[in-house]
KOLGU-575041 format. One line per 2 residues: number of its first residue (from 1); their letters; for each residue y negated, z negated, x of C-alpha. Coordinates in nm, 4 decimals. Layout:
<recs>
NUM) a) Y:Z:X ~ ...
</recs>
This chain:
<recs>
1) xx) -2.1220:4.2670:-0.6860 ~ -1.9607:4.2343:-0.3425
3) xx) -2.2274:3.9820:-0.2466 ~ -2.1521:3.7706:-0.5567
5) xx) -1.7778:3.7744:-0.4884 ~ -1.8413:3.6779:-0.1262
7) xx) -2.0607:3.3853:-0.2329 ~ -1.7970:3.2688:-0.4816
9) xx) -1.5204:3.2872:-0.2219 ~ -1.7258:3.0904:0.0298
11) xx) -1.8042:2.8273:-0.2358 ~ -1.4363:2.7951:-0.3260
13) xx) -1.3372:2.7608:0.0384 ~ -1.6024:2.4987:0.1068
15) xx) -1.5665:2.2996:-0.2145 ~ -1.1969:2.3548:-0.2820
17) xx) -1.0772:2.0553:-0.0811 ~ -1.3312:1.8307:-0.2565
19) xx) -1.2098:1.9462:-0.5965 ~ -0.8451:1.8876:-0.5135
21) xx) -0.8861:1.5585:-0.3273 ~ -0.8030:1.2550:-0.5383
23) xx) -1.0765:0.9964:-0.5657 ~ -1.0348:0.6619:-0.3923
25) xx) -1.0362:0.4791:-0.7266 ~ -0.7629:0.7060:-0.8656
27) xx) -0.5517:0.6419:-0.5544 ~ -0.5952:0.2652:-0.6009
29) xx) -0.4772:0.2957:-0.9615 ~ -0.1865:0.5134:-0.8572
31) xx) -0.0762:0.2560:-0.5968 ~ -0.0319:0.0009:-0.8776
33) xx) 0.1401:0.2585:-1.1002 ~ 0.3855:0.3704:-0.8311
35) xx) 0.4634:0.0071:-0.7413 ~ 0.5381:-0.0753:-1.1062
37) xx) 0.7697:0.2258:-1.1254 ~ 0.9753:0.0916:-0.8316
39) xx) 1.0580:-0.2445:-0.9975 ~ 1.4359:-0.2930:-0.9934
41) xx) 1.5002:-0.0508:-0.7066 ~ 1.7266:-0.1807:-0.4301
43) xx) 1.6073:0.0726:-0.1711 ~ 1.3884:-0.1795:0.0189
45) xx) 1.6018:-0.4901:-0.0427 ~ 1.7055:-0.7178:0.2422
47) xx) 2.0629:-0.5824:0.2329 ~ 1.9599:-0.2158:0.2181
49) xx) 2.0155:-0.0052:0.5288 ~ 1.6853:0.1796:0.4781
51) xx) 1.3943:0.1684:0.7160 ~ 1.5008:-0.0469:1.0112
53) xx) 1.8468:-0.1573:0.9031 ~ 2.0404:-0.3894:0.6761
55) xx) 1.9722:-0.7627:0.6658 ~ 1.6054:-0.7256:0.7575
57) xx) 1.2876:-0.7859:0.5598 ~ 1.1301:-0.4624:0.4393
59) xx) 0.8302:-0.5719:0.2336 ~ 0.5936:-0.3883:0.4696
61) xx) 0.7991:-0.0675:0.4436 ~ 0.7825:-0.0907:0.0636
63) xx) 0.4023:-0.1246:0.0737 ~ 0.3753:0.1647:0.3210
65) xx) 0.6006:0.3971:0.1188 ~ 0.4251:0.3204:-0.2114
67) xx) 0.0833:0.3772:-0.0563 ~ 0.1897:0.7106:0.0932
69) xx) 0.3445:0.8235:-0.2365 ~ 0.0179:0.7374:-0.4134
71) xx) -0.1797:0.9464:-0.1637 ~ -0.3322:0.6655:0.0445
73) xx) -0.3701:0.6741:0.4205 ~ -0.1571:0.3857:0.5461
75) xx) -0.1971:0.1957:0.8730 ~ 0.0781:0.2252:1.1323
77) xx) 0.1573:0.0532:1.4581 ~ 0.0574:0.2154:1.7861
79) xx) -0.2227:0.4470:1.6721 ~ -0.0276:0.6511:1.4193
81) xx) 0.3114:0.6231:1.5865 ~ 0.5901:0.3828:1.5058
83) xx) 0.6513:0.2205:1.1727 ~ 0.4110:0.0653:0.9275
85) xx) 0.2142:-0.2435:1.0255 ~ 0.4001:-0.5664:0.9594
87) xx) 0.3348:-0.8401:0.7074 ~ 0.2250:-1.0969:0.9675
89) xx) 0.0701:-1.0923:1.3140 ~ -0.1271:-0.7734:1.3758
91) xx) -0.0523:-0.6568:1.0241 ~ -0.1533:-0.7207:0.6653
93) xx) -0.1505:-1.1000:0.6973 ~ -0.3391:-1.1497:1.0232
95) xx) -0.5304:-0.8348:1.1161 ~ -0.9074:-0.8455:1.1375
97) xx) -0.9231:-0.4796:1.0336 ~ -0.6885:-0.2010:0.9277
99) xx) -0.7758:0.1682:0.9159 ~ -0.8768:0.2908:0.5687
101) xx) -0.8483:-0.0610:0.4161 ~ -1.1016:-0.3442:0.3827
103) xx) -1.0470:-0.7154:0.3286 ~ -1.1856:-0.8296:-0.0044
105) xx) -1.2288:-1.1742:-0.1577 ~ -1.0983:-1.0996:-0.5063
107) xx) -0.8060:-0.8839:-0.6112 ~ -0.7809:-0.5711:-0.8248
109) xx) -0.4823:-0.3620:-0.9273 ~ -0.3689:-0.1520:-0.6316
111) xx) -0.4748:-0.4053:-0.3672 ~ -0.2360:-0.5236:-0.0967
113) xx) -0.1685:-0.8994:-0.0959 ~ -0.0366:-1.0794:0.2123
115) xx) 0.0357:-1.4443:0.2786 ~ 0.2826:-1.6803:0.4405
117) xx) 0.5183:-1.9562:0.3372 ~ 0.7053:-2.1758:0.5844
119) xx) 0.5929:-1.9529:0.8716 ~ 0.7253:-1.6299:0.7196
121) xx) 0.4784:-1.3629:0.6104 ~ 0.5184:-1.1521:0.2987
123) xx) 0.3249:-0.8542:0.1630 ~ 0.3177:-0.6896:-0.1782
125) xx) 0.1031:-0.4891:-0.4170 ~ -0.1136:-0.6553:-0.6785
127) xx) -0.0695:-0.4765:-1.0121 ~ -0.2893:-0.6915:-1.2382
129) xx) -0.2414:-0.9964:-1.4640 ~ -0.1587:-1.2187:-1.1617
131) xx) 0.1498:-1.0083:-1.0881 ~ 0.2625:-0.8751:-0.7496
133) xx) 0.5303:-0.6105:-0.6932 ~ 0.7169:-0.6579:-0.3659
135) xx) 1.0502:-0.6228:-0.1900 ~ 1.2779:-0.9260:-0.1934
137) xx) 1.6371:-1.0010:-0.1020 ~ 1.7914:-0.8237:-0.4034
139) xx) 1.5434:-0.5580:-0.5167 ~ 1.1828:-0.4768:-0.5913
141) xx) 1.0569:-0.7590:-0.8078 ~ 0.7465:-0.8200:-1.0152
143) xx) 0.6275:-1.1784:-1.0374 ~ 0.3460:-1.4245:-0.9684
145) xx) 0.5310:-1.6017:-0.6852 ~ 0.2671:-1.5333:-0.4214
147) xx) 0.0185:-1.7250:-0.6385 ~ 0.2498:-2.0006:-0.7688
149) xx) 0.5127:-2.0656:-0.5005 ~ 0.3052:-2.2111:-0.2182
151) xx) 0.2054:-1.9009:-0.0234 ~ -0.0890:-1.9827:0.2021
153) xx) -0.3849:-1.7949:0.3459 ~ -0.3607:-1.5102:0.0960
155) xx) -0.5448:-1.1984:0.2093 ~ -0.6393:-0.9041:-0.0121
157) xx) -0.6876:-0.5500:0.1201 ~ -0.8481:-0.2686:-0.0792
159) xx) -0.8080:0.1002:-0.0050 ~ -1.1324:0.2691:0.1062
161) x) -1.0015:0.6163:0.1924
</recs>
């Protein structure tokens, strides 16, 4: 009996983390769900004092915070230190690789979308039906602007875990 209990305890200890760890596909779905739930929030708006201060763009902070809340490992500047990677150079829009994420050619709900317009980069979360949830000047909005308003060089990133 003691031997059986010992075997069961060892199995639980070894397999426990695998049982409790969310699958990559469930995290991708949750990224889209969490993003949708933030629509209307002013926390990451241009005027908000969150993150790195008022009157600054915070689209990358929104993406980072949503990913973390959904259980994804999110890339940061300086090898795990500093804030989240930016929307442009060295970040979502221009990086050749980002830890835990892979560039893909077509989008799915939960993917990160980055692009630029008039030299300014923007990043958001694709939630399906050609809609992107992202931080803007007033609040978190949900629209198709990244696909219809002249954004160029769109890049899609998918979580790989």
